[in-house]
ZATIMAR-422920 format. One record per residue (C-alpha): residue number from 1; residue in one letter; x, y, z. Coordinates in nm, 3 decimals, always signed. Layout:
BEGIN
R    nr   rest        px        py        pz
R   NUM      a         X         Y         Z
...
This chain:
BEGIN
R    nr   rest        px        py        pz
R     1      m   +10.629    +9.744    +9.312
R     2      v   +10.250    +9.716    +9.250
R     3      y   +10.278    +9.703    +8.897
R     4      d   +10.571    +9.477    +8.912
R     5      e   +10.529    +9.113    +8.712
R     6      s   +10.570    +8.934    +9.064
R     7      t   +10.329    +9.158    +9.208
R     8      i   +10.070    +9.124    +8.957
R     9      a   +10.085    +8.778    +8.958
R    10      f   +10.063    +8.749    +9.297
R    11      v    +9.758    +8.942    +9.344
R    12      t    +9.602    +8.742    +9.038
R    13      a    +9.676    +8.429    +9.260
R    14      a    +9.527    +8.583    +9.576
R    15      a    +9.168    +8.667    +9.374
R    16      q    +9.135    +8.333    +9.256
R    17      t    +9.208    +8.184    +9.567
R    18      c    +8.944    +8.429    +9.723
R    19      l    +8.696    +8.342    +9.477
R    20      l    +8.727    +8.022    +9.518
R    21      l    +8.712    +8.009    +9.886
R    22      e    +8.438    +8.260    +9.885
R    23      h    +8.168    +7.976    +9.709
R    24      p    +8.303    +7.650    +9.805
R    25      d    +7.928    +7.531    +9.762
R    26      e    +7.929    +7.568    +9.394
R    27      h    +8.205    +7.230    +9.399
R    28      t    +8.181    +6.879    +9.487
R    29      r    +8.429    +6.837    +9.799
R    30      e    +8.651    +6.646    +9.563
R    31      e    +8.661    +6.940    +9.326
R    32      l    +8.690    +7.188    +9.559
R    33      i    +8.983    +6.939    +9.679
R    34      e    +9.152    +6.931    +9.348
R    35      q    +9.125    +7.319    +9.267
R    36      l    +9.290    +7.445    +9.624
R    37      l    +9.550    +7.159    +9.552
R    38      r    +9.626    +7.349    +9.239
R    39      l    +9.615    +7.734    +9.363
R    40      l    +9.770    +7.681    +9.711
R    41      p   +10.097    +7.595    +9.556
R    42      v   +10.088    +7.893    +9.293
R    43      l   +10.000    +8.124    +9.573
R    44      y   +10.316    +7.966    +9.801
R    45      l   +10.529    +8.057    +9.481
R    46      r   +10.380    +8.401    +9.388
R    47      t   +10.434    +8.484    +9.713
R    48      r   +10.796    +8.378    +9.777
R    49      l   +10.872    +8.594    +9.460
R    50      l   +10.727    +8.927    +9.584
R    51      g   +11.032    +9.160    +9.634
R    52      e   +11.159    +9.272    +9.982
R    53      e   +11.032    +9.633   +10.032
R    54      e   +10.919    +9.828   +10.296
R    55      a   +10.600   +10.006   +10.393
R    56      l   +10.547   +10.344   +10.254
R    57      t   +10.379   +10.450   +10.539
R    58      e   +10.394   +10.367   +10.907
R    59      d    +9.998   +10.332   +10.963
R    60      e    +9.868    +9.973   +10.990
R    61      p    +9.698    +9.869   +10.656
R    62      q    +9.346    +9.888   +10.651
R    63      r    +9.157    +9.580   +10.718
R    64      f    +8.885    +9.517   +10.504
R    65      v    +8.721    +9.152   +10.608
R    66      t    +8.484    +9.182   +10.864
R    67      e    +8.429    +8.931   +11.131
R    68      e    +8.116    +8.840   +10.946
R    69      d    +8.264    +8.800   +10.581
R    70      y    +8.532    +8.554   +10.797
R    71      n    +8.266    +8.342   +10.962
R    72      y    +8.067    +8.339   +10.653
R    73      t    +8.381    +8.196   +10.472
R    74      l    +8.460    +7.914   +10.762
R    75      i    +8.121    +7.811   +10.796
R    76      g    +8.094    +7.760   +10.390
R    77      l    +8.392    +7.584   +10.450
R    78      r    +8.364    +7.399   +10.734
R    79      n    +8.041    +7.241   +10.526
R    80      a    +8.235    +7.156   +10.232
R    81      f    +8.486    +6.942   +10.455
R    82      g    +8.234    +6.779   +10.671
R    83      a    +8.368    +6.525   +10.878
R    84      d    +8.694    +6.542   +10.693
R    85      d    +8.789    +6.904   +10.838
R    86      a    +9.021    +6.833   +11.127
R    87      y    +9.341    +6.686   +11.082
R    88      l    +9.660    +6.627   +11.334
R    89      d    +9.945    +6.842   +11.288
R    90      v   +10.260    +6.919   +11.506
R    91      f   +10.266    +7.249   +11.670
R    92      v   +10.515    +7.480   +11.545
R    93      d   +10.603    +7.813   +11.758
R    94      q   +10.857    +8.029   +11.644
R    95      g   +10.994    +7.811   +11.391
R    96      v   +11.068    +7.505   +11.645
R    97      y   +10.879    +7.171   +11.601
R    98      t   +10.798    +6.990   +11.919
R    99      d   +10.592    +6.695   +12.008
R   100      e   +10.285    +6.806   +12.073
R   101      v   +10.039    +6.718   +11.832
R   102      q    +9.738    +6.922   +11.804
R   103      t    +9.398    +6.919   +11.626
R   104      a    +9.367    +7.164   +11.337
R   105      y    +9.071    +7.256   +11.094
R   106      i    +9.099    +7.289   +10.727
R   107      s    +8.852    +7.553   +10.748
R   108      e    +8.992    +7.770   +10.971
R   109      g    +9.348    +7.772   +10.801
R   110      l    +9.160    +7.830   +10.505
R   111      a    +8.968    +8.115   +10.644
R   112      d    +9.285    +8.286   +10.816
R   113      i    +9.442    +8.270   +10.471
R   114      y    +9.135    +8.404   +10.315
R   115      q    +9.120    +8.704   +10.539
R   116      e    +9.512    +8.809   +10.469
R   117      l    +9.413    +8.761   +10.062
R   118      k    +9.095    +8.945   +10.096
R   119      d    +9.231    +9.205   +10.241
R   120      l    +9.472    +9.276   +10.007
R   121      a    +9.225    +9.229    +9.712
R   122      a    +9.042    +9.490    +9.886
R   123      a    +9.327    +9.701    +9.905
R   124      f    +9.368    +9.700    +9.541
R   125      q    +9.047    +9.803    +9.474
R   126      t    +9.103   +10.171    +9.650
R   127      g    +9.327   +10.248    +9.299
R   128      e    +9.556   +10.435    +9.539
R   129      e    +9.921   +10.330    +9.498
R   130      a   +10.041   +10.360    +9.835
R   131      i    +9.766   +10.160    +9.999
R   132      m    +9.793    +9.909    +9.749
R   133      h   +10.195    +9.884    +9.806
R   134      d   +10.170    +9.902   +10.168
R   135      a    +9.902    +9.578   +10.162
R   136      v   +10.128    +9.362    +9.959
R   137      v   +10.413    +9.436   +10.209
R   138      a   +10.179    +9.381   +10.506
R   139      c   +10.031    +9.050   +10.324
R   140      r   +10.430    +8.931   +10.267
R   141      e   +10.500    +8.979   +10.614
R   142      a   +10.171    +8.825   +10.738
R   143      f   +10.267    +8.537   +10.488
R   144      a   +10.627    +8.481   +10.655
R   145      a   +10.484    +8.518   +11.015
R   146      h   +10.196    +8.271   +10.988
R   147      w   +10.014    +8.197   +10.669
R   148      g   +10.266    +8.032   +10.479
R   149      q   +10.281    +7.770   +10.754
R   150      k    +9.914    +7.718   +10.765
R   151      l    +9.898    +7.707   +10.391
R   152      l   +10.149    +7.418   +10.409
R   153      a    +9.948    +7.251   +10.682
R   154      v    +9.647    +7.254   +10.500
R   155      m    +9.777    +7.145   +10.183
R   156      r    +9.906    +6.858   +10.335
R   157      a    +9.570    +6.782   +10.488
R   158      l    +9.403    +6.812   +10.161
R   159      h    +9.687    +6.606    +9.982
R   160      s    +9.567    +6.316   +10.246
R   161      l    +9.239    +6.348   +10.173
R   162      s    +9.278    +6.358    +9.756
R   163      h    +9.438    +6.017    +9.794
R   164      s    +9.253    +5.902   +10.036
R   165      d    +9.035    +5.633    +9.836
R   166      i    +9.391    +5.493    +9.739
R   167      e    +9.468    +5.435   +10.128
R   168      d    +9.106    +5.278   +10.166
């Protein structure tokens, strides 16, 4: 599984996304939005194309992203989006939609996605097949459980931002 074409394509998309999220200050807000709107759909598709495999070990996959790493990324993204960071989202719990609307943040959704992807990328840097395999399985499971929904919600907010000049 680790060296399958679909896994390599997924890890490549994950690494590209991490690189962008780690350095949002190297882009204008418009460039950042445009690059995210190109990368996130690819990431979603690549994750969907991963095979359904089981973990090789019963151990929880190692976490590499520290709280400092997460906060650094979160703050960089929060600064990049500024006043446009917040958006309204419909709360989804266990796949059930409710009428409850809540404020969500692009930066927070992206930082949560970053954490999952960076843990995966760091696992691949170990070069140990079992660790890499289990990291892919864990990342795919986390995608199904939470970060896939966050990715889609963030894409909706970014889409709205990218076309806000049309609405104005």
